C-alpha positions in Angstrom: 90.5 70.7 84.3 90.6 73.3 87.6 87.0 74.7 89.5 83.6 74.3 88.2 82.1 77.6 89.1 78.3 77.1 89.2 76.1 80.6 89.9 72.5 81.0 90.8 71.1 84.4 91.3 67.6 84.0 93.5 66.0 86.9 94.9 67.1 87.1 98.4 71.0 85.5 98.0 72.9 84.9 95.2 74.4 81.4 95.0 77.8 79.9 93.9 79.4 76.0 94.0 83.1 75.4 93.1 84.1 71.9 92.2 87.6 71.2 92.0 89.4 68.3 89.8 88.6 66.0 92.6 85.2 66.4 92.7 85.1 68.1 96.0 82.2 70.6 96.2 82.3 74.3 98.3 79.3 76.5 98.8 79.6 80.5 98.9 76.7 82.9 99.6 76.2 86.6 98.7 73.1 88.8 99.0 71.9 89.8 95.7 72.3 93.2 94.5 69.2 94.2 92.2 68.8 96.1 89.7 73.4 95.5 90.0 73.5 91.7 90.1 76.3 91.4 88.9 77.9 92.8 92.1 76.0 89.9 94.2 77.6 87.6 91.5 81.2 88.2 91.9 80.4 88.7 95.4 79.3 85.1 95.6 82.4 84.2 93.6 84.6 86.0 96.6 83.0 84.1 99.4 83.7 80.7 98.0 87.3 81.7 97.3 87.4 82.7 101.0 85.8 79.0 101.9 88.6 77.6 99.5 91.2 79.7 101.2 92.4 81.8 97.9 92.0 84.7 96.3 88.9 85.7 94.1 91.4 86.1 91.1 93.2 82.6 91.8 89.6 81.1 91.6 88.8 82.9 88.6 91.7 82.4 86.7 91.5 78.6 86.8 87.4 78.1 86.7 84.8 78.0 84.2 81.6 80.0 84.9 78.1 78.6 84.3 75.4 80.7 85.2 71.8 80.6 86.0 70.6 83.8 84.9 67.4 85.2 86.5 67.7 88.9 85.2 65.2 88.6 82.4 62.6 86.6 84.9 63.3 89.8 87.3 62.8 92.2 84.6 59.2 90.5 83.8 58.3 90.5 87.2 59.3 94.2 88.3 57.8 95.3 85.3 61.6 96.9 84.5 61.3 96.2 80.8 62.4 97.4 77.4 59.7 100.4 75.7 59.1 97.5 72.8 57.7 98.2 69.6 55.8 95.4 67.7 55.8 95.5 63.4 52.9 93.0 62.2 51.0 92.0 58.9 48.4 94.6 58.1 45.2 93.8 59.9 47.0 91.6 63.0 48.1 94.0 64.7 45.5 93.8 67.5 46.1 89.9 67.7 48.1 90.4 71.0 45.9 92.2 72.5 42.9 90.2 71.7 44.7 87.8 73.1 42.7 84.0 73.4 40.2 83.6 75.7 40.5 80.1 76.4 44.4 80.9 77.4 43.4 83.6 79.7 42.3 81.0 82.2 45.0 78.6 81.9 46.3 78.1 85.2 43.8 80.2 87.3 42.1 79.2 90.7 38.5 77.8 89.5 36.5 80.3 91.5 38.2 82.6 89.7 36.8 80.5 86.3 33.6 80.2 87.8 32.8 84.2 88.0 32.8 85.7 84.4 32.1 89.0 85.3 35.0 89.8 87.1 37.6 88.1 85.1 40.1 90.2 83.4 42.9 90.7 80.8 46.9 91.4 82.1 47.9 94.9 80.8 48.8 94.3 76.9 52.6 93.8 76.8 52.8 96.1 74.1 50.4 99.6 74.2 48.5 100.0 71.0 50.0 103.2 70.4 53.5 100.9 70.0 52.3 99.1 67.5 52.6 99.4 63.3 50.9 97.1 60.9 53.0 96.8 57.3 51.8 96.3 53.9 53.1 92.8 53.1 51.9 89.5 53.0 53.0 86.1 52.5 50.5 82.9 52.0 50.7 79.7 54.3 52.6 78.2 51.4 55.4 80.6 51.4 54.7 82.5 48.3 54.7 86.3 48.4 51.3 87.6 47.9 52.1 91.7 48.4 55.6 92.4 48.6 57.0 94.4 51.7 56.5 97.9 51.4 59.9 99.5 51.8 59.2 103.1 52.2 56.0 102.8 54.0 57.8 100.3 56.5 61.0 102.5 57.2 58.1 105.1 58.3 56.3 102.9 60.7 60.3 102.5 62.0 60.8 105.8 62.5 57.6 106.5 64.7 58.2 104.0 66.9 61.5 105.4 67.3 60.0 108.9 67.7 57.7 107.3 70.3 60.4 106.0 72.4 60.7 102.6 71.5 64.2 100.9 72.8 63.8 97.2 71.6 61.5 95.8 68.3 59.7 92.8 67.7 59.0 91.5 63.9 55.9 89.0 63.9 54.7 88.8 60.2 51.8 86.2 59.0 53.4 83.2 57.7 56.9 84.4 58.3 57.5 80.6 59.8 57.5 79.0 55.9 59.2 82.1 54.3 61.1 84.7 56.6 62.5 86.9 53.7 60.0 90.0 54.6 60.8 89.5 58.6 64.4 89.5 57.7 64.1 92.5 55.7 62.2 94.5 58.1 65.5 93.7 60.5 67.9 94.9 58.3 65.9 98.0 57.6 65.7 98.7 61.6 69.3 97.8 61.7 69.7 101.3 59.3 67.5 103.3 61.5 68.5 102.2 65.0 71.6 100.3 64.7 71.5 100.4 68.4 68.0 98.5 69.1 67.5 95.1 70.3 65.7 93.2 67.7 63.6 90.0 67.4 61.9 88.5 64.5 59.4 85.6 65.4 61.0 83.2 62.7 64.3 83.1 64.5 62.7 83.2 67.8 60.0 80.5 67.8 59.3 79.1 64.2 55.8 77.3 65.3 52.3 77.6 64.2 50.5 79.6 65.9 50.0 83.6 65.1 49.4 84.7 69.2 51.9 82.5 70.9 55.0 83.2 68.4 54.0 87.2 68.5 53.8 86.7 72.3 56.9 85.0 72.3 59.1 87.7 70.2 57.6 90.1 72.4 58.8 88.5 75.7 62.4 88.4 73.7 62.5 91.9 73.0 61.0 93.0 76.5 63.8 91.8 78.2 66.6 91.8 75.6 68.1 95.0 76.6 68.2 94.2 80.2 70.1 90.7 79.5 72.6 92.7 77.2 73.5 95.2 79.5 74.0 92.6 82.3 76.1 90.3 80.4 78.2 93.1 79.2 78.9 94.7 82.5 79.4 91.3 84.3 81.8 90.4 81.6 83.6 93.3 81.9 83.9 93.2 85.7 85.2 89.7 85.0 87.6 91.0 83.0 89.1 93.2 85.2 89.4 90.3 87.7 91.2 88.0 85.6 88.6 85.6 83.8 88.2 85.8 80.1 86.4 82.7 79.4 83.3 82.5 77.9 80.2 82.7 80.9 77.7 79.6 79.7 74.0 80.4 80.4 71.2 78.3 82.0 68.2 77.8 79.9 64.8 76.5 80.7 65.0 73.6 78.7 67.1 72.0 81.2 70.6 72.7 79.1 73.5 75.1 78.9 73.9 77.9 76.3 76.6 80.7 75.3 76.7 84.5 76.4 76.0 85.3 73.0 73.0 82.7 72.0 71.7 84.2 75.7 72.1 87.2 74.3 70.4 86.7 71.3 67.1 84.5 72.3 67.0 85.7 76.4 63.8 83.9 76.5 65.4 81.1 77.2 66.8 82.0 80.1 63.3 83.0 81.9 63.0 80.5 85.0 66.2 79.0 84.4 67.0 79.4 88.5 64.3 76.5 89.4 65.1 74.6 86.3 68.7 74.2 87.1 67.9 72.3 90.5 65.6 69.6 88.5 69.2 69.4 86.4 70.8 69.0 89.7 68.9 66.5 91.2 68.7 64.2 88.0 72.9 64.2 88.1 73.0 63.4 91.8 70.4 60.4 91.4 72.6 59.4 88.5 75.7 59.5 90.5 74.8 57.8 93.4 72.7 55.2 91.5 70.2 55.2 94.3 67.4 54.3 92.3 65.3 57.5 93.0 64.0 56.8 89.3 61.0 59.0 90.6 61.4 62.1 92.3 59.6 65.3 93.0 61.6 68.0 93.6 61.2 71.1 95.9 63.6 74.1 96.1 62.2 76.8 99.0 64.5 79.8 98.8 63.8 83.1 100.0 61.5 84.0 97.5 59.6 81.2 96.2 59.2 77.6 96.5 59.8 75.8 93.1 58.5 72.1 92.2 59.7 69.8 89.5 58.9 66.3 89.3 61.0 63.7 87.8 59.7 60.5 86.4 61.7 57.2 85.3 64.7 59.5 85.9 63.8 61.7 83.3 62.5 65.4 84.3 59.2 66.4 83.1 58.9 69.2 80.5 56.1 71.6 78.6 55.8 72.7 75.5 54.9 76.3 76.4 55.7 79.1 78.8 53.5 81.6 80.4 53.9 84.8 82.0 50.9 86.3 83.6 48.3 85.5 81.3 50.0 85.1 78.1 51.2 81.5 77.0 53.4 81.2 74.1 55.7 78.7 72.5 58.8 78.0 74.5 60.0 74.6 75.6 60.4 74.0 79.1 61.1 71.9 82.1 58.2 71.7 83.9 58.8 73.7 87.6 55.7 75.2 89.2 56.7 78.0 91.2 54.6 79.7 94.2 55.0 82.8 96.6 56.3 81.0 99.3 59.8 81.7 100.7 61.7 82.3 103.8 60.8 86.0 103.2 57.7 85.8 102.1 55.8 88.4 104.3 53.1 87.3 107.1 50.5 89.6 107.5 46.9 90.0 108.3 44.5 90.3 105.7 41.6 92.9 106.7 39.6 91.9 104.2 39.4 88.1 105.0 39.9 88.7 108.7 42.7 86.3 108.2 46.7 85.1 108.5 48.0 85.7 105.1 51.8 84.3 104.0 53.3 85.3 100.9 53.3 86.2 97.8 54.9 89.8 98.6 58.3 89.3 99.6 61.0 91.0 102.0 64.0 89.7 99.6 67.4 90.7 100.6 67.0 94.7 100.9 65.7 95.1 103.8 64.6 91.7 104.3 63.2 89.7 107.4 63.0 91.6 110.5 65.1 89.2 112.0 67.9 90.3 109.6 67.8 93.8 111.3 68.7 95.7 107.9 65.6 97.8 108.8 63.0 95.5 107.8 60.0 94.9 110.0 57.4 92.8 108.1 57.3 89.5 110.0 58.2 87.0 107.2 58.5 82.8 107.4 62.2 83.4 108.6 61.2 85.2 111.6 58.6 82.5 112.2 61.5 79.4 111.8 63.3 81.9 114.3 60.7 82.3 117.0 59.8 78.2 116.5 63.1 77.2 117.7 63.8 75.7 114.4 66.8 78.0 113.3 69.8 79.3 115.1 70.0 83.1 115.5 73.8 83.0 116.6 74.1 80.0 113.8 72.8 81.8 110.2 74.7 81.0 107.4 77.8 79.7 109.4 77.2 82.9 111.8 77.5 85.6 108.5 74.0 86.8 109.6 73.1 87.3 113.4 69.4 87.1 113.9 67.4 89.4 116.0 64.9 87.3 117.9 63.3 90.0 119.6 62.7 91.7 116.3 61.2 88.8 114.8 59.1 88.6 117.8 58.0 92.0 117.4 57.0 92.0 114.0 54.9 88.9 114.4 53.3 89.9 117.4 52.3 93.0 115.1 50.7 90.7 112.1 49.2 88.8 114.7 47.5 91.3 116.9 44.3 91.5 115.0 43.4 88.0 115.8 44.8 88.3 119.8 47.7 86.4 118.5 50.9 86.7 120.1 54.5 86.2 118.6 54.5 82.2 119.0 51.0 81.8 117.7 51.4 84.0 115.0 54.7 81.9 113.9 52.7 78.9 114.6 50.2 79.8 112.5 52.6 81.3 109.9 54.1 78.2 109.5 51.0 75.7 109.1 49.8 78.2 106.4 53.3 78.2 104.4 53.5 74.4 104.8 50.0 73.6 103.4 50.6 76.3 100.5 53.6 74.8 99.3 52.2 71.2 100.0 49.0 72.2 97.3 52.2 73.6 95.1 53.3 70.0 95.0 49.6 68.5 94.5 49.2 70.3 91.4 52.5 69.3 90.0 52.0 65.7 90.5 48.2 64.7 91.3 47.0 67.3 88.5 49.1 65.4 86.0 48.5 62.3 86.6 51.4 61.2 89.3 50.9 59.8 93.2 53.7 61.9 95.3 53.1 59.0 98.1 55.5 56.2 95.6 57.6 59.3 94.9 61.3 60.3 96.9 61.3 64.4 97.8 64.3 66.0 97.4 64.4 69.2 99.3 66.8 72.0 98.8 67.4 75.5 99.1 67.8 77.3 102.4 64.8 76.7 103.7 63.8 73.3 101.7 65.0 71.2 104.7 63.5 73.6 107.4 60.3 72.9 106.0 60.9 69.7 104.0 59.3 66.6 106.7 56.7 68.7 107.6 55.6 68.8 104.3 56.3 64.9 103.3 53.8 64.1 106.4 51.0 65.9 104.6 51.6 64.7 101.1 52.3 60.7 102.7 55.7 61.0 101.0 57.5 58.5 103.1 61.6 59.5 102.1 63.0 63.0 102.0 66.3 63.8 100.7 68.3 66.4 101.3 71.1 66.7 98.6 74.6 66.7 99.3 73.5 68.3 102.8 75.1 71.3 103.7 75.2 71.9 99.9 71.2 72.0 99.3 71.1 75.5 100.5 72.9 75.8 96.8 71.5 73.0 95.0 70.6 75.6 91.6 73.9 76.6 91.6 74.9 73.3 91.8 72.3 71.9 89.0 73.7 74.7 86.7 77.5 73.6 87.6 76.1 69.8 86.3 74.6 71.1 83.3 75.2 70.1 79.9 75.0 72.2 76.8 71.5 71.9 75.1 70.2 73.4 72.1 66.3 72.8 71.0 65.2 73.7 67.4 61.5 73.3 66.1 59.5 73.4 63.2 55.4 74.0 62.5 53.7 71.0 60.9 50.5 70.8 60.2 50.3 66.6 59.1 47.3 64.5 59.1 47.2 60.6 59.7 48.8 58.8 57.9 51.9 60.4 58.1 54.0 61.3 55.2 57.0 59.3 56.4 59.0 61.7 53.5 58.2 64.5 54.7 59.1 63.8 58.6 62.4 62.4 57.4 62.7 65.5 55.7 61.8 67.6 58.5 64.2 65.4 61.4 67.0 66.2 58.9 66.3 69.9 58.6 66.4 70.2 62.3 69.0 68.4 63.1 71.3 70.4 60.7 70.0 73.5 62.3 70.8 71.8 65.8 74.7 70.7 64.5 74.7 74.8 63.2 74.2 76.1 66.5 76.0 73.7 68.8 79.2 74.5 66.3 78.6 78.4 66.7 79.4 77.4 70.8 82.5 75.0 69.8 80.7 71.7 69.9 81.3 69.4 67.3 78.4 66.9 66.1 80.4 63.6 67.0 79.5 64.8 70.8 76.2 65.5 70.5 72.7 63.2 72.0 69.9 63.4 70.5 66.1 63.6 71.4 63.0 63.6 68.7 59.9 65.1 70.4 56.4 65.2 68.5 53.5 67.5 69.0 50.4 65.6 68.3 46.3 65.7 69.3 43.3 64.4 67.9 41.9 66.3 64.8 39.8 69.3 65.6 40.8 69.0 69.4 43.0 71.1 71.4 44.9 69.0 73.9 48.3 68.9 72.2 50.3 66.1 73.8 54.5 66.0 73.4 55.5 62.3 72.3 59.1 61.0 72.4 59.7 60.1 68.6 61.8 57.2 67.5 64.8 57.6 65.8 66.4 57.1 62.3 64.4 56.6 59.2 60.5 56.7 59.0 58.2 54.3 57.3 54.4 53.9 57.9 55.1 51.6 61.0 57.1 54.1 62.4 54.5 56.6 62.1 52.1 54.0 63.4 54.2 53.2 66.7 54.2 57.4 67.4 50.6 57.3 67.1 50.4 54.4 69.5 52.8 56.3 71.9 50.2 59.3 71.4 47.2 57.5 72.5 48.9 55.8 75.6 50.5 59.2 76.8 47.0 60.7 75.9 44.7 58.6 78.2 48.0 58.3 81.2 47.3 62.6 81.5 43.7 62.8 80.7 42.3 59.0 81.6 41.5 55.7 80.5 39.0 55.5 77.8 39.4 59.6 77.2 41.2 59.0 73.3 38.9 58.9 70.4 40.9 57.6 67.6 38.2 57.7 65.3 38.4 61.6 65.1 41.9 61.2 63.2 44.8 62.5 64.4 47.1 65.9 63.6 50.7 66.4 63.7 51.1 70.1 64.5 55.2 70.0 65.4 58.6 68.3 65.7 61.3 69.2 67.8 65.0 67.7 68.0 66.7 68.4 71.6 70.8 67.9 71.3 72.9 67.6 74.2 76.5 67.6 74.7 79.0 67.6 77.7 81.4 70.7 78.6 82.6 69.9 81.8 84.5 67.0 83.6 81.8 67.7 85.9 81.9 64.3 88.7 81.0 63.9 92.3 83.5 62.8 95.0 82.5 60.6 97.6 82.6 61.2 101.2 82.7 57.7 102.7 84.8 58.8 105.4 84.1 55.6 107.4 84.7 52.9 104.5 81.4 51.3 105.4 78.3 52.3 107.2 78.6 51.3 111.3 75.4 53.0 112.3 76.1 54.9 115.2 74.1 57.4 116.8 75.3 60.8 116.2 75.7 62.8 119.7 73.9 66.2 120.3 75.8 69.1 120.7 73.0 70.7 122.8 69.6 71.2 122.9 67.2 74.2 122.0 63.4 74.7 123.1 61.5 74.2 120.1 57.6 74.3 119.3 56.1 71.6 117.0 52.8 73.3 115.7 51.4 70.0 114.9 51.6 69.1 118.6 51.3 72.0 120.8 52.5 75.9 121.4 54.2 74.4 124.1 58.2 74.3 123.3 59.9 71.0 124.2 63.7 70.6 124.9 65.0 69.2 121.6 68.3 68.0 120.8 70.9 69.9 118.2 73.2 68.3 116.0 76.2 69.7 114.1 75.5 69.1 110.2 79.3 69.3 109.9 79.9 65.5 112.0 76.9 64.6 110.3 78.6 61.6 108.2 78.3 58.7 106.9 77.5 56.2 109.3 75.8 57.6 111.6 71.9 58.4 112.4 69.7 60.8 114.1 66.7 59.9 115.3 63.6 62.7 115.9 63.0 65.5 117.3 65.7 67.1 116.2 67.4 70.2 114.7 70.5 69.2 112.5 72.4 72.6 111.8 74.7 72.8 108.9 76.8 75.8 108.1 74.3 77.0 104.7 71.1 75.4 105.6 68.9 73.8 108.5 67.5 70.1 108.6 64.4 69.9 111.2 63.3 66.2 111.8 60.0 65.8 114.1 59.0 62.9 116.0 59.3 59.7 114.5 61.8 60.7 111.4 65.1 59.1 110.8 68.0 60.5 109.5 70.8 58.8 108.1 74.0 60.1 105.6 74.3 58.0 102.4 78.4 57.9 101.1 78.1 60.8 98.9 77.2 63.2 102.3 72.9 63.1 101.2 70.9 62.8 104.3 68.3 60.8 104.1 65.3 61.0 105.6 62.2 58.2 106.3 59.7 60.2 107.2 58.0 58.9 110.9 
């Protein structure tokens, strides 16, 4: 098949992974180039081609490209979104501005929730001046109560065009049961503004919940023009270089969609980079048959720290996504992110008279002070360098020479108000960021009912292996895996390359117990037909699909919905009852034994079908050069003075190892530092590391 190429754009670096027909993996990295991300995209492929000793054109001529796209995410974070006009049913234009009282507090810190007087709302996604109400009405059962007034609709569309609307979001009441009015409004927009991006809620997310559905539709339109422009420019640039195949894009649901699908529903790509890392961890676990069924994944890049949980070999998911205080119905794999990465800025906070780390990042332009690209702010990378964890002459294999004097100056400036020198500030910053990341892991695990001490931690991203053993100690985790060792720094790109095509379709339901089996069967059939059509549009046949059904269930008169895996096949009363039993078990696992209340009755609110299909001949080559473990110690290549903050600020002579020589059958005992071309593994006192047959480093934490 040639090369499978996975590419992930991060806040600091763009990573490229190329896998050849033998399963051999090669990585290349290049600085990200916002806002023209396609430049860094091509640069990363060029870097990978260089390591393969072939030209960029040769690699592209024999490749399939799979892309973890962060353009939509970055547009939202940086507020570089389109000006959107919202069209709603008369009397319902303010729903998105009013928001939901409880929803505004989702994910907020306890101290924020406690201080009611200080609570605020995010800025409206669409200002009131860009909202138009349409004269139309469809009832809950799909009947047209008031026909769409097309003349007034045209006038509303024209007013929004005159006000500068670049994209439109159409969210009408009960369009989920009868989309005819939304579809007609879309046609009218096409007549008056043929170049405008348009989202209709019945296509974006056909679920009950006017507010959440409207938010999803608006978010889709906010990033639609940026995604269209990016994919168009990327396809143009790649075509000039000889690549004329389809680009498949990673979605937040954990699978690939083609570029055309991503253009129509760009909101599906939000957060897809971190999701790809979770998928890659699952792919490696299956390939190695390592028995790591319960895994906590940790991805520390240049800007963020992302945490996911794999339980029983399946990544956890959630039925909603959040943008600021806005929550909306888009199912996604459950990856939690905090602003803690190598580029996170270390600063003195005058209000609290303490040192802070993040969430602001120095990014790739100018980057940490040590990059010598004009940055003056101290960062976690500067701290790792001053502590001795990083080699100033071998960062990214020597592609970037780090300036340790610049790092010391920046850290001294940050710590000066506290009387700290460079070493003290570096140790404090490392301890702070490690604690912040440990808290993020607790939120993703302990608060969902999972004990991290019984999990294996996968550590990846450029900075992940640097901090992993410190995190494991704080959390009581006994084993850390650096997946495929030197390739861990581009793990999300690996995850993209290992992904399957995935399509998710869902439908709103309002069933109370006892559920009607015939109505459920009809719902499953309709959803599966829609999935088959969506897959067929991407050239994927129905015979290759693997199916999964899910149902959202809650106790009647309660708000806590729980997604439950639903049985396949035809439904009878007994099968419907089995679904209820599964719900009660999962509810008690999430909220505690005895928390269920069957006497309240049960309500089914949504049905969802997920289908996946293999789109590439992905496999990983074994790297067992010794043909069996020999358990020899790896000889160090030298020593370096390293500060271990948990012991003291006094530097200790520490063995340094060549990652390229760390092969299956060899072992390293901490303290020690293993330097790979694109990442660094820091082993603390008492840690023991070996390499498995696939090249992953297994660390037993001391």
